[in-house]
C-alpha positions in Angstrom: -47.0 41.4 17.6 -50.2 40.4 15.8 -50.4 37.6 13.3 -53.4 36.8 11.1 -53.9 33.2 9.9 -56.7 30.9 8.7 -58.4 28.4 11.1 -57.5 24.8 10.5 -60.7 23.1 11.7 -63.6 23.1 9.3 -63.8 24.4 5.7 -65.7 27.6 6.6 -62.2 29.3 6.3 -62.4 31.7 9.2 -59.6 34.3 9.7 -58.2 34.6 13.2 -55.7 37.2 14.6 -53.3 36.1 17.3 -51.4 38.4 19.7 -47.9 37.0 20.3 -45.2 37.9 22.7 -41.8 36.1 22.9 -43.1 33.2 21.1 -46.2 32.8 23.3 -49.8 33.3 22.3 -51.6 35.8 24.5 -54.9 36.0 22.8 -57.0 35.1 19.7 -59.7 36.9 18.1 -61.7 36.6 14.8 -60.9 39.1 12.1 -63.8 41.6 12.0 -63.7 42.5 8.3 -62.8 39.1 6.8 -65.5 38.2 4.3 -66.0 34.7 5.6 -66.5 35.1 9.3 -67.0 38.9 9.9 -65.7 39.0 13.5 -67.2 35.6 14.4 -65.5 32.3 15.6 -66.8 29.1 17.1 -65.6 27.4 20.2 -62.9 25.5 18.2 -61.5 28.6 16.4 -61.4 30.7 19.5 -59.4 28.0 21.3 -57.2 26.9 18.4 -54.1 27.8 20.3 -54.8 24.8 22.7 -53.8 22.4 19.9 -50.2 23.6 20.6 -50.4 22.0 24.1 -47.5 19.7 24.8 -49.6 17.2 26.8 -49.7 14.7 23.9 -46.7 15.7 22.0 -43.0 14.7 21.8 -40.0 16.5 20.5 -38.1 13.7 18.9 -39.0 10.9 16.5 -39.8 7.6 18.2 -38.8 4.1 17.1 -40.3 0.9 18.2 -37.8 -1.7 19.5 -38.0 -5.5 19.3 -39.9 -5.5 22.7 -42.5 -3.1 21.3 -41.3 -0.1 23.2 -41.2 3.3 21.6 -37.8 5.0 22.1 -36.6 8.5 21.1 -34.1 8.8 18.3 -32.6 11.7 16.3 -34.1 13.1 13.1 -30.9 11.9 11.3 -31.5 8.3 12.4 -35.2 8.6 11.6 -34.6 9.8 8.0 -31.9 7.1 7.5 -34.3 4.3 8.7 -37.1 5.6 6.5 -34.8 5.7 3.4 -33.5 2.2 4.0 -36.9 0.7 4.8 -38.7 2.3 1.9 -36.0 1.5 -0.6 -35.8 -2.1 0.6 -39.6 -2.6 0.3 -39.7 -1.1 -3.2 -36.7 -3.2 -4.3 -38.1 -6.4 -2.8 -41.8 -6.2 -3.7 -41.8 -3.7 -6.5 -43.5 -0.4 -7.3 -46.9 -0.2 -5.6 -45.8 -2.0 -2.4 -45.6 1.5 -0.6 -48.5 3.9 0.0 -49.3 7.0 2.0 -52.5 8.1 3.6 -53.0 11.9 4.0 -55.4 14.5 5.1 -57.4 17.6 4.4 -55.9 19.4 7.3 -52.4 20.3 6.1 -51.7 23.3 3.7 -51.9 23.0 -0.1 -48.1 23.2 -0.4 -47.5 20.1 1.9 -50.1 18.1 0.0 -48.5 19.0 -3.3 -45.0 18.0 -2.1 -46.2 14.8 -0.5 -47.9 13.7 -3.8 -44.8 14.8 -5.7 -42.3 12.8 -3.6 -44.6 9.8 -3.0 -46.3 9.3 -6.3 -43.9 10.9 -8.8 -40.8 9.9 -6.9 -41.5 6.5 -5.4 -44.5 5.3 -7.4 -46.5 5.0 -4.2 -50.3 4.7 -4.1 -51.5 7.6 -2.0 -55.0 8.8 -0.9 -56.3 11.2 1.7 -59.1 11.2 4.4 -60.7 13.7 2.0 -61.9 10.5 0.3 -63.9 9.8 3.4 -65.9 13.0 3.3 -65.6 15.0 0.0 -64.9 12.6 -2.8 -68.6 12.4 -3.7 -68.9 16.2 -4.2 -65.7 16.2 -6.2 -66.9 13.4 -8.6 -70.4 14.8 -8.9 -69.2 18.3 -9.8 -66.8 16.8 -12.3 -69.4 14.7 -13.9 -72.0 17.4 -13.9 -70.0 20.6 -14.8 -66.8 19.0 -16.3 -64.7 20.1 -13.3 -64.7 19.9 -9.6 -66.1 23.4 -9.0 -68.3 24.4 -6.1 -70.1 27.3 -7.7 -71.0 29.4 -4.8 -69.9 31.9 -2.2 -70.9 32.2 1.5 -72.7 35.3 0.4 -75.2 33.1 -1.5 -76.4 31.6 1.8 -76.8 35.2 3.3 -79.0 36.3 0.3 -81.0 33.2 -0.8 -84.8 33.3 -0.6 -85.2 29.5 -0.1 -82.4 27.5 1.6 -82.8 23.7 1.4 -80.4 21.7 3.6 -80.3 18.1 2.7 -78.2 15.7 4.8 -76.6 18.7 6.4 -76.5 20.1 9.9 -74.6 23.4 9.7 -75.8 24.6 13.2 -73.2 22.0 14.4 -70.8 21.4 11.5 -70.4 25.0 10.1 -71.5 27.2 13.0 -70.0 30.5 11.9 -71.9 30.8 8.5 -75.0 29.3 10.3 -74.9 32.1 12.9 -74.4 34.8 10.1 -77.2 33.2 8.1 -79.6 33.4 11.0 -78.7 37.0 11.6 -78.3 38.3 8.1 -81.1 36.4 6.3 -84.1 37.0 8.4 -86.7 36.5 5.7 -85.4 33.2 4.3 -87.5 30.2 4.0 -85.6 27.3 5.6 -86.3 23.7 4.7 -84.3 20.8 6.2 -84.4 17.2 4.6 -83.0 14.8 7.1 -84.1 11.6 8.9 -83.2 13.1 12.2 -84.6 16.2 13.8 -81.2 17.9 14.0 -80.3 21.3 15.6 -80.7 22.8 12.1 -84.0 21.1 11.5 -85.3 22.6 14.9 -84.8 26.1 13.3 -86.5 25.2 10.0 -89.9 26.3 8.8 -90.2 22.8 7.3 -88.5 19.7 8.4 -89.0 16.8 5.9 -88.3 13.6 7.9 -87.1 11.5 5.0 -86.6 7.7 5.3 -82.9 6.9 5.5 -81.6 6.5 2.0 -84.9 7.6 0.4 -83.3 10.8 -0.9 -82.6 9.7 -4.5 -86.1 8.7 -5.2 -87.4 11.9 -3.6 -85.2 14.1 -5.8 -86.2 12.3 -8.9 -89.8 12.6 -8.0 -89.3 16.3 -7.3 -87.7 16.9 -10.7 -90.6 14.9 -12.4 -93.1 17.2 -10.6 -91.4 20.3 -11.7 -91.2 19.1 -15.4 -94.8 17.9 -15.4 -96.1 21.1 -14.0 -94.2 22.9 -16.9 -92.1 24.9 -14.4 -89.0 24.0 -16.4 -87.9 26.2 -19.3 -87.5 23.5 -21.8 -85.9 25.8 -24.4 -83.2 26.7 -21.9 -82.8 23.1 -20.9 -82.2 21.8 -24.4 -79.8 24.7 -25.2 -77.7 24.4 -22.0 -78.1 20.9 -20.7 -77.0 17.5 -22.1 -79.5 14.6 -21.8 -82.6 16.6 -21.0 -85.0 14.5 -23.2 -83.6 11.3 -21.7 -83.8 12.7 -18.2 -87.4 13.8 -18.7 -88.4 10.3 -19.9 -86.4 8.7 -17.0 -88.1 10.6 -14.1 -91.6 9.8 -15.3 -91.3 6.6 -13.2 -90.8 8.5 -10.0 -94.2 9.5 -9.0 -95.9 11.4 -6.2 -97.8 8.4 -5.3 -94.6 6.4 -4.7 -93.1 9.0 -2.3 -94.8 7.6 0.9 -93.5 4.1 0.4 -90.0 5.0 -1.0 -89.2 8.1 1.1 -91.7 8.1 4.0 -93.0 11.4 2.8 -96.6 12.4 1.9 -96.9 13.7 -1.7 -98.3 17.0 -0.4 -95.0 17.7 1.2 -93.2 17.1 -2.1 -95.8 19.3 -4.0 -95.3 22.1 -1.5 -91.6 22.0 -1.9 -91.8 22.0 -5.7 -94.1 25.0 -5.6 -91.7 26.9 -3.4 -88.8 26.1 -5.6 -90.9 27.5 -8.6 -92.1 30.6 -6.8 -88.8 31.7 -5.2 -86.3 33.6 -7.2 -83.2 32.7 -5.3 -83.2 29.0 -4.4 -80.2 27.1 -3.0 -79.5 23.5 -2.0 -76.8 22.8 0.6 -75.6 19.3 1.3 -72.8 17.7 3.2 -72.1 14.2 4.8 -75.7 13.0 4.9 -75.5 12.9 1.1 -71.8 12.3 0.5 -71.3 9.3 2.8 -73.7 7.0 1.1 -73.5 3.9 -1.2 -75.2 5.9 -3.9 -73.9 9.2 -3.0 -72.6 10.5 -6.3 -76.0 10.1 -8.0 -77.8 11.8 -5.1 -75.5 14.8 -5.3 -76.1 14.9 -9.1 -79.9 14.7 -8.5 -79.6 17.8 -6.4 -77.6 19.5 -9.1 -80.1 18.4 -11.8 -82.9 20.4 -10.1 -80.8 23.6 -9.8 -79.9 23.2 -13.6 -83.4 22.5 -14.6 -84.8 25.5 -12.7 -81.9 27.9 -13.6 -81.1 28.1 -9.9 -77.3 28.4 -10.7 -75.0 31.1 -11.8 -76.7 33.8 -10.0 -76.7 35.2 -6.4 -78.4 33.2 -3.8 -78.6 30.0 -5.8 -76.7 26.9 -6.5 -76.2 23.2 -5.8 -73.7 23.8 -2.9 -71.7 21.1 -1.3 -70.4 22.2 2.1 -66.8 20.9 2.5 -65.6 19.3 5.7 -62.0 19.9 6.5 -60.1 23.2 6.3 -58.2 22.3 3.1 -60.1 19.4 1.6 -60.6 21.6 -1.5 -56.8 21.9 -1.7 -56.6 18.2 -1.3 -59.1 17.6 -4.1 -57.0 19.7 -6.6 -53.4 19.7 -5.5 -52.5 16.4 -3.9 -51.9 14.4 -7.1 -54.2 11.6 -5.8 -57.5 11.6 -7.7 -56.3 14.2 -10.3 -53.1 15.7 -11.4 -52.1 19.1 -10.0 -54.8 21.8 -10.6 -57.4 19.3 -11.7 -55.4 18.1 -14.7 -55.9 14.6 -16.0 -53.5 11.7 -15.4 -54.3 10.2 -18.8 -53.8 13.4 -20.8 -50.6 13.4 -22.7 -50.8 17.2 -23.0 -51.3 17.7 -19.3 -48.4 15.4 -18.5 -46.2 17.2 -21.0 -47.1 20.6 -19.6 -46.5 19.5 -16.0 -43.1 17.9 -16.9 -42.0 21.2 -18.5 -43.1 23.3 -15.5 -41.4 21.0 -12.9 -38.4 20.4 -15.1 -38.7 16.6 -14.7 -39.0 13.5 -17.1 -42.6 13.1 -18.3 -42.2 9.3 -17.4 -42.2 10.2 -13.7 -45.7 11.5 -13.8 -48.4 8.9 -12.9 -50.7 7.9 -15.8 -53.7 7.0 -13.5 -55.3 8.2 -10.3 -54.3 6.5 -7.0 -56.0 3.6 -5.5 -58.8 4.7 -3.1 -58.3 4.8 0.6 -60.2 1.5 1.2 -58.3 -0.2 -1.6 -55.0 0.8 0.1 -56.2 -0.7 3.4 -57.4 -3.9 1.6 -54.0 -4.2 0.0 -52.3 -3.8 3.4 -54.5 -6.8 4.5 -53.5 -8.9 1.5 -49.8 -7.9 1.9 -49.6 -6.3 -1.5 -48.7 -3.1 0.3 -45.9 -3.6 2.8 -44.9 0.0 3.8 -47.4 2.7 4.8 -46.8 6.4 5.6 -49.7 8.0 7.4 -49.8 11.9 7.7 -52.1 13.8 10.0 -55.0 11.3 10.1 -56.2 8.6 12.4 -57.7 5.8 10.4 -57.7 3.2 13.3 -60.7 5.2 14.5 -62.1 6.9 11.4 -62.1 4.0 9.0 -65.5 2.4 8.4 -66.0 -1.0 10.0 -62.8 -0.3 11.9 -62.6 -3.7 13.5 -60.5 -4.4 10.4 -57.9 -1.9 11.8 -57.3 -3.9 15.0 -53.7 -4.9 15.6 -52.8 -2.9 12.4 -49.1 -2.9 13.1 -48.9 -6.6 12.7 -50.5 -6.4 9.2 -47.7 -4.3 7.7 -43.9 -4.5 7.5 -43.2 -0.8 8.2 -45.7 1.8 9.5 -44.6 5.5 9.6 -47.1 7.9 11.4 -46.4 11.6 11.1 -48.6 13.7 13.3 -48.8 16.4 15.9 -49.6 13.9 18.7 -47.8 10.7 19.5 -50.7 9.0 21.4 -53.4 8.8 18.7 -54.9 5.4 18.1 -53.0 5.1 14.8 -49.7 6.6 16.2 -49.8 3.9 18.9 -49.5 1.3 16.0 -46.5 3.0 14.4 -43.0 1.5 13.9 -41.7 5.0 13.6 -43.5 8.2 14.8 -42.5 11.7 13.4 -43.6 14.7 15.5 -45.0 17.5 13.2 -45.9 21.1 13.7 -49.5 22.4 14.2 -51.0 24.9 11.8 -50.0 27.7 14.1 -46.3 26.7 13.7 -45.9 26.7 9.9 -47.0 28.4 6.7 -48.9 27.8 3.5 -52.4 28.2 2.2 -55.8 26.6 2.6 -58.7 26.6 0.1 -62.1 26.8 1.9 -65.5 25.4 0.8 -66.2 28.4 -1.4 -62.9 28.1 -3.3 -61.2 30.9 -1.2 -57.5 30.7 -0.8 -56.6 31.8 2.7 -53.0 32.4 4.1 -51.7 30.2 6.8 -49.0 32.2 8.6 -46.6 31.0 11.3 -47.9 32.4 14.6 -45.2 30.9 16.7 -42.1 28.8 16.3 -42.6 25.0 16.9 -40.9 23.6 20.0 -37.3 22.5 19.4 -37.2 19.1 17.8 -40.6 19.4 16.0 -40.6 20.0 12.3 -43.3 21.1 9.8 -44.8 18.4 7.6 -43.2 20.3 4.6 -39.6 20.0 6.1 -40.1 16.4 6.9 -41.5 15.4 3.5 -38.7 17.3 1.7 -36.0 15.6 3.8 -37.6 12.2 3.2 -37.5 13.0 -0.5 -33.7 13.7 -0.3 -32.9 10.7 1.8 -34.7 8.6 -0.8 -32.4 9.9 -3.4 -34.9 11.9 -5.3 -33.2 15.3 -5.1 -31.9 15.4 -8.7 -34.6 13.2 -10.2 -37.4 15.6 -8.8 -35.4 18.8 -8.9 -36.1 19.2 -5.2 -34.0 22.4 -5.1 -37.1 24.1 -6.8 -39.2 23.1 -3.8 -37.1 24.5 -0.9 -40.0 26.4 0.7 -43.8 26.4 0.8 -43.7 29.6 -1.3 -41.7 27.7 -3.9 -44.4 24.9 -4.0 -47.2 27.5 -4.3 -45.6 29.2 -7.2 -45.1 25.9 -9.0 -48.8 25.1 -8.4 -49.7 28.6 -9.8 -47.8 27.8 -13.0 -49.5 24.5 -13.4 -53.0 26.0 -12.8 -52.7 28.3 -15.8 -55.6 28.0 -18.1 -57.5 25.6 -15.8 -60.9 26.4 -14.2 -59.1 26.7 -10.9 -56.5 29.2 -12.4 -54.7 31.0 -9.6 -51.9 32.7 -11.6 -53.0 36.1 -10.3 -52.6 35.1 -6.6 -49.5 36.4 -5.0 -48.3 34.3 -2.0 -47.0 37.2 0.0 -50.0 39.5 -0.8 -52.4 36.8 0.3 -51.2 37.3 3.8 -53.4 39.7 5.9 -55.8 39.9 2.9 -59.5 39.0 2.5 -58.4 35.8 0.7 -59.1 35.2 -3.0 -61.5 32.7 -4.6 -60.3 30.9 -7.6 -60.3 31.4 -10.5 -58.2 34.4 -10.3 -55.9 34.8 -13.3 -52.8 36.7 -14.0 -53.5 40.5 -14.4 -57.1 40.1 -13.3 -58.4 42.9 -11.0 -60.4 41.7 -7.9 -63.5 43.7 -7.8 -65.6 41.6 -5.4 -64.8 39.5 -2.3 -67.6 37.1 -3.3 -67.7 35.5 -6.8 -69.9 32.7 -8.2 -69.5 30.5 -11.2 -71.4 29.9 -14.4 -73.2 33.3 -14.7 -73.0 32.7 -18.5 -74.2 29.2 -18.3 -71.0 28.0 -19.9 -69.7 24.9 -18.1 -66.4 23.1 -18.3 -67.6 20.3 -20.5 -66.4 19.9 -24.1 -69.7 21.5 -25.5 -70.1 23.9 -22.6 -73.4 22.3 -21.6 -73.9 20.9 -18.1 -74.7 17.2 -17.8 -78.0 15.9 -16.3 -76.8 12.6 -14.8 -79.2 10.0 -13.5 -79.4 6.3 -12.7 -82.0 4.0 -11.2 -81.6 3.9 -7.4 -80.0 0.8 -6.0 -81.8 -1.6 -3.7 -80.9 -0.8 -0.1 -78.2 -3.3 0.9 -79.6 -3.6 4.4 -83.2 -3.6 5.5 -84.0 -3.6 9.2 -85.2 -7.0 10.2 -85.9 -9.2 13.3 -82.2 -9.6 13.9 -81.2 -6.0 13.3 -84.4 -3.9 13.7 -82.9 -0.4 14.1 -81.4 1.9 11.5 -78.2 3.5 12.8 -77.4 7.0 11.7 -74.1 8.7 12.5 -73.0 12.3 12.6 -71.2 15.2 14.3 -72.0 15.3 18.0 -71.4 19.0 19.0 -69.9 22.3 17.8 -66.8 21.7 20.0 -66.0 18.3 18.8 -63.8 17.6 15.8 -63.3 14.2 14.0 -61.5 11.7 16.3 -60.9 14.3 19.0 -57.2 14.4 18.8 -57.2 18.2 18.9 -60.4 19.2 20.5 -59.6 17.1 23.6 -57.0 19.7 24.3 -59.5 22.5 24.6 -60.5 22.7 28.3 -64.0 24.3 27.7 -65.0 21.5 25.4 -64.3 19.0 28.1 -66.9 20.6 30.2 -69.6 20.9 27.5 -69.7 17.3 26.2 -69.5 13.8 27.8 -66.1 12.1 27.7 -67.7 9.0 26.4 -70.3 8.4 23.6 -74.0 7.7 23.9 -76.8 6.4 21.6 -79.8 8.5 21.0 -83.1 6.5 20.9 -86.7 7.4 20.5 -88.9 7.3 23.7 -91.2 4.7 22.4 -88.4 2.4 21.4 -86.7 3.0 24.8 -89.9 2.0 26.7 -90.3 -1.2 24.5 -86.8 -2.1 25.5 -87.2 -1.1 29.1 -84.5 1.5 28.8 -84.0 4.8 30.7 -81.2 7.5 30.4 -77.8 6.3 31.3 -78.6 2.7 30.9 -75.8 0.7 29.3 -76.6 -1.3 26.1 -74.9 -3.6 23.8 -75.3 -2.4 20.2 -74.5 -4.9 17.5 -74.4 -4.7 13.6 -73.2 -7.4 11.2 -69.8 -5.8 11.5 -69.1 -5.4 15.2 -70.5 -4.4 18.5 -70.0 -1.9 21.3 -71.2 -1.1 24.7 -72.6 2.4 25.1 -74.9 4.5 27.2 -78.5 5.4 26.3 -79.9 8.9 25.9 -83.6 9.2 25.2 -84.3 11.9 22.6 -87.1 13.4 20.6 -84.6 14.0 17.8 -85.1 10.4 16.8 -88.0 8.8 15.0 -89.1 5.3 15.9 -86.8 2.7 14.5 -83.8 4.9 14.2 -80.9 5.5 16.6 -78.0 7.9 16.4 -74.3 7.6 17.5 -71.8 10.5 17.0 -68.8 10.0 14.8 -66.0 11.1 17.1 -65.5 8.1 19.3 -64.3 4.7 18.3 -67.6 3.1 18.9 -69.4 4.4 15.8 -67.1 2.8 13.3 -67.2 -0.5 15.0 -70.7 -0.7 13.7 -70.6 1.1 10.3 -70.4 -1.0 7.1 -67.8 -1.1 4.5 -70.0 -0.1 1.7 -68.8 2.4 -1.0 -70.2 4.5 -3.6 -69.2 3.0 -6.9 -68.1 6.3 -8.4 -66.5 8.3 -5.6 -65.4 5.2 -3.5 -66.7 7.2 -0.5 -67.8 5.0 2.4 -71.4 4.8 3.6 -71.0 6.0 7.2 -74.6 7.1 7.6 -76.5 3.8 7.3 -76.3 0.4 9.0 -78.8 -1.8 10.8 -78.3 -2.7 14.5 -79.8 -4.5 17.4 -79.9 -3.1 21.0 -79.8 -5.1 24.1 -79.9 -3.9 27.6 -76.9 -4.9 29.7 
């Protein structure tokens, strides 16, 4: 038997076909005609079946006893304990004393049900680790376009004339479209803007080695140059963009002469880039965590968007301000988790939206939250202050992934009741749990993912989960019932993932992300469908872009040019902390905190089993360091011991540590963008001392 499903690692959205016999996976191959991956798969996707390994899994819930030991219990006992504990906490400490932390790696339907049970049913706060990677893009698109709407298709990367990657390393983070791009778009001009000479920068015609956090000044200076050279169609700008005159006046202060001091870039480099943007017909910007994870990230993403809007590099093939999403279903999380927006991007404070949703779901309107959730960091802070007493963590590992993670030490002692629901029982966060709930992998359940280009892809059950392991959907639904929410939330209408999908379809009607034309069953074994796709619409093309008519989702249909004076950098290298720390993905085969990729044997042979710090040769000589030396790296937040690797990727004064091991976030700072509340993982100052 052959089963097609969507990969559950990155948001590329590759389709994979598994051959299965007697509930055992025999092989995996990428689907040849799927419009995303076209027969390609990276090392993670090809080896996705290894996530089903039982090495780190258990088949019963585990409960911590008074001596700290985790003991197996039945599901019935687990549900009873959760019901009693959650009810007791809510009654004793009031609404808001419970919270959940979720992920971008479970299907849309599970996210919707979790938000429904947690926020609608129990008044919980609830955020996802999507906040840690994609909140900036969501807020920036919302503010610029009036809706969180990535405008592009992967096809735009394959057809662009000028591809500008800023704070992005797709050679590592999105390898399949990168490989397609290198093969299919031979004549493209590739520009990479990044402090580090990344794998992507090594392939570029032009690498612009920007000073860390110099990007906002650079983008404003670039916009100013384009306006002053009269490369901007001012008639178009005034007719289609809000705030053009104000923006034009604002950027006059961002001069070519200031680019060396502010960005570390000669003005000729900026001029050359401006000229290429003007000359090329199809120009596209692509950004990811190097932009998103910053203390002024939202304004930086909007500064990229501003240039595309000014130059009319949007709404047509090969163009666009294109944010590359991280996790497989972060787009689903952004729209359908009821965390930062109501289902389908509706607004918490809209009486009309709340009325509409209450009618579709057949519930009292008073159950629907009137505001967005507290952000991830605010939830952790309220755990610290004992305002939140019970926490439910689903498919994420914040003990490692949280910035300045020394705050997560002895996390169990900071909370009255911690439930962790995950595939693996030995993650750093699961080890802190009072109750652990074993859940199914993406190959053991069903639903849908939405990839980075808005494409809904089917998640089909490839094999049955081992006896005793349940899907996240089953677990959340049963917890809803044991909490007494069955009648209140009409949970009979949510019996299956398909039921949840169909409810979300109804709620999406009339919204920019309208999916009323998508059939849950027909999505299986298909090419996927990008939203919007309305009822009775005929799909004529596998690739569709937004804003071809320059009508945006704002009230007056114009896009917003948004700008703000750059903040002063909160940390400047000094005598105590002379180096700038950059973090990022380490290799194609590694994924987040390694909880799944550690199960892939081939990955274990292609990457060290401990982290390292990359340092420039001159800096290494000054510190009398050689490869494999052990050093103590210290920031104002914490310290770690780590091995040295001398690398020509790094400029003097900069060092790099990959994000996957616990060490990186012992050093990163708890700084947050004021609009997206996304943490600034990419910048901290450190000292280095040879051990």
